[in-house]
N, C-alpha and C positions, 0 to 999 in steps of 0.2 A: 805582372803585370806592373803599370807604371801607379804610383799614387793618386794621380789626376784622374785616371780611367775609376780607378776603384770607389773616388769620391762621386763621380758621376753616375755610377752604377746604384752605389747606395741613397744618392739623391734622387734617381729614378725610381728606385723600387718605393723608396717614401711616398713619393707622388702619387703612385699606382695604389700604395695601401690607402690613402687619405682618398683616394676617387672612389676606391670600392666602399670603403666606409660611409660614405657622402651619398652614395645612391643606395646602399643598405637602409640610413635612415630616412630617406625620401620613401623608400617602398613601405617600410614600417610606419611611416606617418600616413600613407596612402592607406593602409590597413586600417589605421584608427579612424580615419574620417569614414572609411565605409562603415565601420562597425558602429561610427554613431549614427550614421543615417539609418542602417537598420534597425537600430533600438527605438529610433524616432519613429520610422514607418511602422514598426512591430505596435508601439503604443497607440497608433493611429488605428488599428485594426479593430472591430466588434469582436466582443466574445463570443464564442461557440458556446452552443448549449453541449453538455456531458454526452460523448456518446460511445460504445464500444471501441468504436475506431479512433476516437480522441481521448480513450482513458488514459490518465496520468497515473501508472503503478508507484503507489507509495511503500511504506514500511509495511503497511497493511495487508498489501496485495497476497493473494493466494490463490491458486489454480492447484486443485487435489483430486486424488479420484474419489468419484462420487459411488456412495453405497449403492446406487441404482445403477449403475454404469455409466460413461464419459468422465466427465470433469466438473467439477463444481468450482467455477471461476468468477472471483468477485466481480470483475469486468462486466460479467452479464447483468451487473446490480447499478452499473452506473448512473449517476443521478438519483440513487434510492438510498435511505438511510437503512442501516443494516444493524442488526443485533448478532452478536458472534458469541457462539456458546461453546468453550473447550471443555471437553469431559474425557472419562475414560470410563470403560464398561465396569471394571472393579470397584469404582470409586463411591462410597456411601453419601458425601453430599453431592456428589452429581446426580444421584440417584433421587434426592431430594429437591433439587434443582429442575429435574426432567417434564415434571408437571407444571411447573411455573411457567416455562420455556413454551412448552405446548401450549398454554392458557394465553401467552402474548402473541405466538402465532396467529391462534383462531381470532384475537380480537383486533390484531392491528393489519394482517397479510391485505385487508382490504383498502386498508387506508394508504397503502403502499410501505408498508416497514417490511424488510425480508429478516426472515430469521433463519439463520443457519448453524449447524452445528459441526463441529469438528472435533472428531475421534483421534485424541495424540497416540491411541494403540495403532499398530502398525497392521494386524490383519484386518481385512473386510469384516470377517464373522464376529470379531468385538463390537463395531459400528452397528452390525444388522442386530445381533443380539440387544444391545440396548434400546435401539430404534424400537423392535419387536416388544420388548417387555415394557416398553414405557407409552406405546403406539406414537409414536413421533411421526407427525405427516410433513415436517419441514425437510429442507435438503439436508444430507448429512454426507460428511466428506471424513475419509478417513487416511490413516498415515499423517498426521498433522504435528508430530513431536516437533519437526526441523521448523516448521511454520511459526509454532508456538514461542520460538526463541524470538522472531521478529518482534512478537508483542511482549517479550521479556515476561511472560508467566512463569511463575515459581511452583507448579502443582495444579490440580485441578480440584473443581471446578473454575473457570473464569467467565466470565461474561464482559462482554464489551460493546459499548453502546458508538456505533459510527455514524458520521453525518452524511449527507448525500455526496460529500466529495471523499468519502470515506477515512476522514482523519478523525482518531480517537476524540470523543466529547467526553467519556468516563467510563470507569471499569470496576467490576467488583471482584473481588478474590473471595473464595470459597462461596458459600450460598447459604443463606439463612431467611426465613420469611420476613423478618424485619426488614431486609433490603427489597421487598417488592416495590413499595411506593416510591422509594427514589430512584428504582430502575424505571417504572412507568412513567414517572415524571421526566426524566432524562429522555426516554424513547418518545414521549409526547412533543418534548422540545425538539429533537432531531426531525422531525415531521413537519415543522414549522419553521424550519430555518431557510 
């Protein structure tokens, strides 16, 4: 091949590469403009009320087997504040906390607060035994050890106060009667947000 033809071929190849790069740049610029328009349009839309179909799953989300059958799904409590009680059947401090959680449910359920128990024990029988022993009448799930990791708990009991969007407002590790007033105050606040 003659040197002249080689230069022409190289010159044509360089022009084709530059044209492709320009086309790609125009295409990406168009994407950027479209993305800007979408953000502007989205910001003009009115806020939707929280429903199960629009529920935004967060780290606090769980769907676990319910001791009474079916699933205990946090999305079913969309728009409601929630007190989550992690426990184990064998735990002495969980047994101390159970009557307090039962009282919280009795006082606050009609006001819109959901109290949910999660047994970190795998077998359903452990959750059943704990619920029957303490006459708990709020929903209780079992096999919650993996979910407890999302809440970063280190043992049991743990009590979490979630706001209406299911963000963690506060939590209490272990249980002592001295926590009661602080827990009640936080739960009152969760219902007023």
